[in-house]
C-alpha positions in Angstrom: 102.8 87.1 135.6 104.0 90.8 135.6 102.2 93.8 136.7 102.2 97.6 136.1 104.4 99.4 138.6 101.9 102.2 138.6 98.3 100.8 138.6 99.2 97.2 139.3 97.2 95.8 136.5 98.4 92.4 135.2 100.5 92.8 132.0 102.4 90.8 129.5 105.6 92.2 128.1 106.2 91.7 124.3 108.8 92.8 121.9 108.0 95.3 119.0 109.4 94.9 115.5 112.0 97.6 116.5 113.2 95.5 119.4 111.7 97.6 122.2 109.7 96.2 125.1 105.9 97.0 125.1 103.5 96.3 127.9 100.2 94.7 126.8 97.1 94.2 128.9 97.2 90.6 129.9 93.7 89.7 128.9 92.9 89.8 125.2 89.9 91.8 124.1 87.8 91.8 120.8 88.6 95.6 120.7 92.4 95.0 120.7 94.6 96.2 117.9 97.8 94.2 118.5 98.6 90.4 118.2 101.1 88.6 120.2 103.0 85.7 118.4 106.0 84.0 120.1 106.5 87.0 122.3 106.5 89.5 119.6 103.7 92.1 119.0 102.5 93.7 115.9 99.5 95.5 114.7 96.4 93.3 114.1 95.4 92.8 110.5 92.0 91.7 109.0 93.4 88.2 108.5 94.3 88.1 112.2 90.7 88.9 113.0 89.4 86.4 110.5 91.5 83.6 112.1 90.3 84.7 115.5 93.7 85.3 116.9 93.7 86.9 120.4 93.8 90.7 120.2 95.6 92.7 122.8 95.6 96.4 123.9 98.8 98.3 124.6 98.8 99.0 128.4 99.8 102.6 127.5 96.3 103.0 126.3 94.5 101.7 129.4 96.9 102.7 132.3 95.8 105.9 134.1 99.5 106.7 134.7 100.9 105.9 131.2 102.3 109.3 130.7 104.6 108.7 133.6 106.3 105.8 131.7 106.5 106.9 128.1 109.8 107.9 126.7 
């Protein structure tokens, strides 16, 4: 299990379509907008929601110190 260096919240690292690493909140939430499949993340679609795939939120959206880590 990984944790955020700033707020220490549990996170999961995923790879975006462009090959960059992206931190996701570790616990899925119905309000999430990302899906995680085989370590890769992408935006959630209506089909993902219909299939009840776990939805995740980018940790950048929830971390109180996100601006410190964005490039």
